[in-house]
Every structure is written in C-alpha cells, then in structure tokens.
C-alpha positions, 0 to 999 in steps of 0.5 A, spaced: 500 500 500 502 507 498 499 511 504 497 518 503 494 523 507 490 523 514 483 523 513 481 522 520 484 522 527 482 519 534 484 518 541 488 511 539 488 511 531 489 515 525 485 513 519 489 515 512 488 514 505 492 509 502 492 505 495 493 498 493 500 498 489 498 492 485 490 493 484 490 501 484 484 500 489 483 506 494 482 504 501 482 507 508 487 505 513 487 505 520 494 506 524 493 504 531 498 508 536 501 501 540 504 505 546 497 509 547 493 502 547 498 498 551 498 504 556 490 504 557 489 497 557 485 497 550 489 490 547 482 486 548 478 491 545 482 492 539 482 484 538 475 484 539 474 490 534 478 486 529 475 479 530 468 482 529 470 486 523 472 480 520 465 477 520 461 483 518 459 483 511 454 489 510 453 494 505 453 500 510 459 497 514 466 498 512 470 492 510 476 489 513 481 487 508 487 485 512 
C-alpha cells in the first residue's frame, strides 16, 4: 500500500488514505498508536474490534481487508 494523507484522527488511531500498489484500489487505513493502547489497557478491545470486523459483511459497514 502507498499511504497518503490523514483523513481522520482519534484518541488511539489515525485513519489515512492509502492505495493498493498492485490493484490501484483506494482504501482507508487505520494506524493504531501501540504505546497509547498498551498504556490504557485497550489490547482486548482492539482484538475484539478486529475479530468482529472480520465477520461483518454489510453494505453500510466498512470492510476489513487485512
């Protein structure tokens, strides 16, 4: 992926515009702040978010690719 500008920013992460270099597909990439997550003991919540996002398939919900 080729990472571009920041689209949004939260407490524990930034969302950046990215483009798949092989397919040219545009995506939003969530970049997590590892030290902040560990400091606030949010590891389990992040793992839960990832596992749920892998399962959900709905047109109004963002799809998790990797």
